[in-house]
C-alpha positions as CSV (number, residue, x, y, z in Angstrom):
1,X,-5.0,-35.7,-63.6
2,X,-7.1,-38.7,-61.5
3,X,-9.3,-37.7,-59.0
4,X,-8.4,-39.1,-56.2
5,X,-4.8,-37.3,-56.9
6,X,-6.4,-34.1,-55.3
7,X,-7.1,-35.6,-51.9
8,X,-5.3,-34.8,-48.8
9,X,-2.9,-37.7,-48.4
10,X,-1.9,-39.4,-45.2
11,X,1.5,-39.7,-46.6
12,X,3.9,-38.5,-49.7
13,X,3.9,-42.3,-51.9
14,X,3.9,-43.1,-55.0
15,X,0.1,-43.3,-56.9
16,X,1.2,-45.0,-59.7
17,X,-0.4,-48.2,-58.9
18,X,-2.6,-47.8,-56.8
19,X,-5.7,-50.7,-57.3
20,X,-8.8,-48.4,-58.3
21,X,-11.5,-48.1,-56.0
22,X,-15.7,-47.7,-56.0
23,X,-17.1,-47.6,-53.0
24,X,-20.4,-48.5,-51.9
25,X,-22.3,-45.9,-50.1
26,X,-26.5,-45.8,-50.7
27,X,-28.0,-43.3,-48.6
28,X,-25.9,-42.5,-46.7
29,X,-22.8,-40.5,-47.7
30,X,-22.3,-37.8,-46.7
31,X,-23.7,-39.0,-43.4
32,X,-22.5,-40.4,-39.9
33,X,-23.1,-43.8,-41.1
34,X,-21.4,-42.4,-44.4
35,X,-18.2,-42.2,-42.4
36,X,-15.8,-45.0,-44.3
37,X,-16.6,-43.3,-47.4
38,X,-16.6,-40.1,-46.3
39,X,-13.1,-41.1,-44.8
40,X,-11.6,-42.2,-48.2
41,X,-13.5,-39.1,-50.1
42,X,-11.0,-37.2,-48.1
43,X,-8.2,-39.1,-48.3
44,X,-6.7,-42.5,-49.3
45,X,-3.5,-43.8,-50.2
46,X,-4.0,-47.5,-50.7
47,X,-6.5,-46.8,-53.8
48,X,-7.6,-44.5,-56.2
49,X,-11.2,-43.7,-55.4
50,X,-12.8,-43.8,-59.3
51,X,-16.1,-43.0,-57.8
52,X,-18.7,-43.2,-54.7
53,X,-22.6,-44.7,-55.2
54,X,-25.7,-43.2,-53.6
55,X,-28.9,-42.6,-55.9
56,X,-29.5,-40.0,-53.8
57,X,-26.8,-38.2,-54.3
58,X,-26.1,-39.1,-58.1
59,X,-24.8,-36.2,-60.6
60,X,-23.0,-34.3,-57.8
61,X,-19.4,-34.3,-56.8
62,X,-18.6,-36.2,-53.3
63,X,-16.0,-33.1,-52.4
64,X,-18.6,-30.3,-53.1
65,X,-21.6,-32.7,-50.5
66,X,-18.2,-32.9,-48.0
67,X,-16.7,-29.8,-47.6
68,X,-18.0,-27.8,-50.2
69,X,-15.1,-28.0,-52.3
70,X,-15.0,-30.3,-55.7
71,X,-12.3,-32.8,-55.9
72,X,-13.5,-34.6,-58.8
73,X,-15.2,-37.7,-57.7
74,X,-18.0,-38.5,-58.9
75,X,-20.8,-40.4,-56.7
76,X,-23.2,-42.4,-59.7
77,X,-26.2,-44.0,-58.7
78,X,-25.4,-47.6,-59.3
79,X,-22.7,-50.1,-60.4
80,X,-23.1,-50.1,-63.9
81,X,-22.8,-46.2,-63.8
82,X,-20.2,-46.1,-62.2
83,X,-18.1,-49.1,-64.8
84,X,-19.4,-46.8,-67.6
85,X,-17.7,-43.3,-66.6
86,X,-14.8,-44.8,-65.3
87,X,-14.4,-46.6,-68.7
88,X,-13.2,-50.2,-67.0
89,X,-14.7,-52.8,-64.5
90,X,-12.7,-50.7,-61.7
91,X,-10.4,-53.6,-59.4
92,X,-12.1,-53.4,-56.1
93,X,-15.6,-51.6,-53.9
94,X,-15.4,-50.6,-51.0
95,X,-18.0,-51.1,-48.7
96,X,-18.3,-47.3,-47.7
97,X,-21.6,-47.3,-45.0
98,X,-20.8,-48.0,-41.6
99,X,-23.9,-48.9,-39.4
100,X,-24.0,-49.5,-35.4
101,X,-24.9,-53.8,-36.4
102,X,-21.8,-54.0,-38.1
103,X,-24.1,-56.3,-41.1
104,X,-24.7,-56.9,-45.1
105,X,-28.8,-56.3,-45.7
106,X,-29.8,-57.9,-48.5
107,X,-29.6,-55.5,-51.1
108,X,-26.3,-54.8,-50.3
109,X,-25.4,-57.9,-50.0
110,X,-26.6,-58.6,-54.2
111,X,-24.5,-54.9,-54.9
112,X,-21.7,-56.8,-53.5
113,X,-21.5,-60.4,-55.3
114,X,-22.8,-58.3,-58.3
115,X,-19.0,-56.4,-58.9
116,X,-18.0,-60.3,-58.0
117,X,-19.3,-61.5,-61.0
118,X,-17.8,-58.7,-63.0
119,X,-14.3,-59.6,-61.8
120,X,-13.9,-56.5,-58.5
121,X,-12.6,-57.8,-55.6
122,X,-14.3,-57.2,-51.8
123,X,-12.5,-54.5,-49.2
124,X,-15.0,-55.1,-46.5
125,X,-14.7,-53.4,-43.2
126,X,-17.8,-53.9,-41.8
127,X,-17.3,-57.5,-38.5
128,X,-19.4,-59.6,-40.5
129,X,-16.4,-61.6,-42.3
130,X,-17.7,-62.5,-46.1
131,X,-14.7,-64.7,-46.1
132,X,-16.4,-66.9,-44.1
133,X,-20.1,-66.6,-45.9
134,X,-19.9,-70.0,-48.0
135,X,-22.5,-67.8,-51.0
136,X,-19.5,-65.1,-50.8
137,X,-16.7,-68.0,-50.8
138,X,-18.1,-69.7,-53.4
139,X,-18.0,-66.2,-55.3
140,X,-14.5,-64.6,-54.6
141,X,-13.5,-68.4,-56.4
142,X,-15.8,-68.2,-59.2
143,X,-14.5,-65.1,-60.0
144,X,-11.3,-65.3,-59.4
145,X,-11.1,-62.1,-57.3
146,X,-10.5,-61.6,-52.7
147,X,-12.4,-60.2,-50.2
148,X,-10.5,-58.4,-47.9
149,X,-12.1,-59.1,-44.7
150,X,-10.2,-55.2,-43.1
151,X,-11.5,-56.0,-38.6
152,X,-10.3,-59.3,-38.8
153,X,-8.4,-60.4,-36.1
154,X,-5.1,-62.2,-35.9
155,X,-5.0,-65.2,-34.5
156,X,-5.4,-65.0,-30.4
157,X,-2.1,-67.0,-30.7
158,X,-0.5,-63.7,-31.8
159,X,-2.5,-60.8,-30.3
160,X,-0.4,-58.8,-27.8
161,X,-0.9,-58.3,-24.1
162,X,0.0,-55.2,-22.7
163,X,3.8,-55.1,-21.2
164,X,4.6,-51.6,-20.2
165,X,6.9,-50.9,-23.0
166,X,4.6,-47.9,-24.0
167,X,6.9,-45.5,-21.7
168,X,9.9,-46.3,-24.1
169,X,8.2,-43.7,-26.3
170,X,9.8,-40.7,-25.8
171,X,8.2,-38.2,-27.9
172,X,4.8,-36.9,-27.5
173,X,1.8,-39.0,-27.9
174,X,-1.8,-37.1,-28.4
175,X,-4.9,-38.8,-28.5
176,X,-7.7,-37.4,-31.2
177,X,-10.9,-38.2,-28.7
178,X,-14.2,-37.8,-29.0
179,X,-17.9,-37.2,-27.1
180,X,-19.8,-39.7,-30.0
181,X,-18.9,-42.2,-32.2
182,X,-18.7,-41.2,-35.8
183,X,-17.9,-37.8,-35.1
184,X,-14.7,-36.8,-36.5
185,X,-12.0,-37.9,-34.3
186,X,-10.3,-39.9,-37.3
187,X,-10.8,-36.8,-40.1
188,X,-8.8,-33.9,-37.2
189,X,-6.9,-36.5,-36.5
190,X,-5.2,-37.5,-40.5
191,X,-5.7,-33.3,-40.7
192,X,-3.9,-31.7,-37.3
193,X,-1.2,-35.1,-38.5
194,X,-0.4,-33.7,-41.9
195,X,-0.9,-30.2,-40.8
196,X,2.2,-30.8,-38.8
197,X,3.9,-32.5,-41.5
198,X,3.8,-29.7,-43.1
199,X,5.6,-27.8,-40.6
200,X,8.5,-29.5,-40.7
201,X,7.3,-31.4,-37.4
202,X,7.8,-35.4,-38.1
203,X,4.7,-36.8,-36.9
204,X,3.3,-40.3,-37.6
205,X,-0.3,-41.4,-36.9
206,X,-1.5,-44.5,-35.5
207,X,-5.1,-45.5,-36.8
208,X,-7.3,-48.0,-34.6
209,X,-10.7,-47.9,-37.0
210,X,-11.2,-50.1,-40.1
211,X,-11.0,-46.6,-42.1
212,X,-8.3,-45.8,-41.6
213,X,-6.5,-48.9,-42.5
214,X,-8.2,-49.1,-45.8
215,X,-7.0,-45.7,-46.3
216,X,-3.3,-47.3,-45.9
217,X,-2.5,-45.9,-42.8
218,X,0.9,-47.7,-42.7
219,X,0.0,-48.5,-38.6
220,X,-3.0,-49.5,-36.5
221,X,-5.7,-52.0,-35.7
222,X,-9.2,-52.7,-35.8
223,X,-9.6,-52.3,-32.2
224,X,-13.4,-53.0,-31.4
225,X,-12.8,-56.6,-33.4
226,X,-10.1,-57.5,-30.7
227,X,-10.8,-59.5,-27.4
228,X,-11.1,-57.2,-24.8
229,X,-8.1,-58.9,-22.9
230,X,-6.0,-57.8,-25.9
231,X,-6.8,-54.4,-26.3
232,X,-5.0,-52.8,-24.8
233,X,-2.0,-54.4,-26.2
234,X,-2.2,-54.7,-29.3
235,X,-2.9,-50.9,-29.2
236,X,0.8,-50.3,-27.2
237,X,2.1,-52.5,-30.3
238,X,1.1,-50.1,-32.7
239,X,2.4,-46.9,-30.9
240,X,5.9,-48.9,-30.2
241,X,5.9,-49.9,-33.9
242,X,5.2,-46.4,-35.5
243,X,7.4,-45.4,-32.7
244,X,10.8,-47.5,-33.5
245,X,9.8,-47.5,-37.4
246,X,9.3,-43.6,-37.8
247,X,11.5,-41.9,-34.9
248,X,8.4,-39.2,-35.4
249,X,8.9,-35.7,-32.9
250,X,4.8,-37.2,-32.1
251,X,2.6,-39.5,-32.6
252,X,-1.2,-39.3,-32.9
253,X,-3.4,-41.5,-32.2
254,X,-6.6,-42.5,-33.9
255,X,-9.6,-42.5,-31.5
256,X,-12.8,-44.2,-31.0
257,X,-16.9,-43.7,-29.9
258,X,-16.5,-42.0,-27.1
259,X,-14.8,-42.5,-23.4
260,X,-18.3,-41.6,-21.6
261,X,-20.5,-44.0,-24.5
262,X,-23.2,-46.6,-22.8
263,X,-21.9,-49.1,-25.8
264,X,-18.5,-48.2,-27.8
265,X,-15.9,-48.6,-25.2
266,X,-12.8,-48.5,-27.7
267,X,-11.4,-45.7,-25.6
268,X,-10.1,-47.0,-22.7
269,X,-8.4,-49.7,-24.2
270,X,-7.0,-46.3,-26.2
271,X,-6.4,-44.3,-23.1
272,X,-4.8,-47.3,-21.7
273,X,-2.7,-49.2,-24.0
274,X,-1.8,-45.6,-25.6
275,X,-1.1,-43.8,-22.6
276,X,-1.2,-40.3,-24.2
277,X,0.4,-37.5,-23.1
278,X,-2.3,-35.4,-23.8
279,X,-6.1,-35.5,-25.8
280,X,-7.4,-33.4,-28.5
281,X,-11.0,-33.8,-28.0
282,X,-13.6,-33.3,-31.1
283,X,-17.2,-32.4,-30.8
284,X,-20.1,-31.6,-32.5
285,X,-22.4,-28.8,-30.9
286,X,-25.4,-29.2,-32.9
287,X,-25.5,-32.7,-31.7
288,X,-27.9,-33.2,-29.3
289,X,-28.2,-36.8,-28.9
290,X,-25.7,-39.7,-29.8
291,X,-25.7,-41.2,-33.5
292,X,-26.7,-44.4,-32.7
293,X,-28.3,-44.2,-29.4
294,X,-31.2,-41.1,-30.2
295,X,-32.7,-40.6,-26.4
296,X,-28.6,-40.8,-25.0
297,X,-27.5,-37.0,-24.8
298,X,-24.7,-35.3,-26.5
299,X,-22.5,-35.1,-23.1
300,X,-20.6,-31.0,-22.9
301,X,-16.9,-31.0,-23.8
302,X,-16.2,-30.1,-20.1
303,X,-18.0,-33.1,-18.6
304,X,-16.0,-35.2,-20.8
305,X,-12.6,-33.5,-19.8
306,X,-13.1,-34.1,-16.9
307,X,-14.0,-37.5,-17.3
308,X,-11.1,-38.4,-19.9
309,X,-8.4,-36.2,-17.0
310,X,-10.0,-38.0,-14.3
311,X,-10.2,-42.0,-15.5
312,X,-5.9,-41.5,-17.0
313,X,-2.9,-39.6,-16.2
314,X,-3.3,-37.3,-18.9
315,X,-4.2,-33.9,-20.4
316,X,-7.0,-32.1,-22.8
317,X,-5.2,-29.8,-24.6
318,X,-7.4,-28.3,-27.5
319,X,-11.0,-29.3,-28.6
320,X,-12.1,-29.0,-32.4
321,X,-15.7,-28.8,-33.5
322,X,-17.2,-30.7,-35.9
323,X,-19.7,-28.8,-37.7
324,X,-22.1,-30.5,-38.9
325,X,-26.0,-28.7,-39.3
326,X,-24.1,-25.6,-38.0
327,X,-23.8,-22.1,-40.3
328,X,-20.2,-20.6,-40.6
329,X,-21.0,-17.9,-37.7
330,X,-22.3,-20.6,-35.4
331,X,-19.2,-22.2,-35.8
332,X,-17.6,-18.8,-34.9
333,X,-19.3,-18.1,-32.0
334,X,-19.5,-21.6,-30.7
335,X,-15.4,-21.3,-30.7
336,X,-15.9,-18.2,-28.5
337,X,-18.1,-19.9,-26.1
338,X,-15.6,-23.1,-25.5
339,X,-11.8,-21.3,-25.3
340,X,-13.9,-18.7,-22.7
341,X,-15.5,-21.7,-20.8
342,X,-13.0,-24.1,-21.0
343,X,-9.2,-22.1,-21.2
344,X,-8.3,-24.1,-24.3
345,X,-8.0,-23.6,-27.5
346,X,-10.6,-24.1,-30.3
347,X,-11.0,-24.7,-33.9
348,X,-12.8,-26.9,-37.4
349,X,-9.9,-28.6,-38.2
350,X,-12.1,-29.0,-41.1
351,X,-12.9,-24.8,-42.0
352,X,-10.9,-23.5,-40.1
353,X,-6.7,-22.4,-40.8
354,X,-4.7,-25.2,-39.9
355,X,-2.1,-23.6,-38.9
356,X,-4.5,-23.4,-35.8
357,X,-4.5,-27.2,-35.5
358,X,-0.1,-26.8,-35.0
359,X,-0.5,-23.7,-33.1
360,X,-2.6,-26.3,-30.5
361,X,-0.3,-28.7,-30.2
362,X,3.3,-26.7,-30.0
363,X,1.7,-24.8,-27.6
364,X,1.0,-27.3,-25.5
365,X,4.4,-29.1,-26.5
366,X,6.9,-26.1,-27.0
367,X,10.2,-28.7,-27.9
368,X,8.4,-29.2,-31.3
369,X,9.8,-26.7,-33.6
370,X,7.4,-26.1,-36.2
371,X,9.0,-24.4,-39.5
372,X,8.3,-20.5,-39.4
373,X,4.5,-20.1,-41.0
374,X,4.5,-19.4,-44.9
375,X,1.5,-16.6,-45.5
376,X,1.3,-16.2,-49.5
377,X,-1.4,-13.0,-50.5
């Protein structure tokens, strides 16, 4: 069994012909800025993840680092070790760090150029488009490899404006928003989608960031790379495409940033373009300050809920927790406290039973009829 076959799938699909990939995440795996690598280790339909590069954690299992459960994906110190361990050169190297600058350091450039010299393609989720970089473009031609600039938007002539056709979507639309960036919105959206499907509810996920697209999401757009005039329209178009293609019972939309965030404002376009019927809010109770802005306090869930429900015609139906920096007992206490304070269901999508996510959705939309929960001894 290949390591990635143990990952949680975004959707059922043949794994026979997926390209093999090593994910570069030096000094960041398991941390907020390593969210692209973290997401790929947990779920990847597009690539077979064979290893992660992070010399600080070399020799460890990636699943054990993330979730306390080994998944067979090794962490290695450098690309040489990745190739030796795999037994052959992987097809691509994925840049798995998501720094706030969106740019490569000189050391990172050297690693990617070295991978290209070995005959590996590059998957790049940064704002810096490597196909436009003379050194990278010439290296790609010289070595006969490709560079996938995931965040590159379509030509402006092909970008779509908001039309109002979102009202044609007749199934519930649920956005997973948060109180910060890199707080677990995509992970929770993926887990909600997977849990609903497992109970017989046809759920489809719309990604709005580069990681979801790299993972293999069928519907979505790298929203923060789109000119703002077209953002609402591109979100609307992605949701419409998911609805018209899959005819689902429910659509789950990945959020970006936070509505209250001073710098990352993509959630405004998700709320306007997707017009979600409901929102699940992701929050990290132990995070006192915003991840990239250490002088800005993290908002409390109540204030964020008020802001969301004031800004958009929607309702927050549940709170999901990011347990970073918390013990299991502290997570349990936080769940109890927030349920009493907010009067909505609260859970931790990663450490608590997945049926609680289904219960959260079905309580808000009772027309959805899940298969009975099967409890095994």
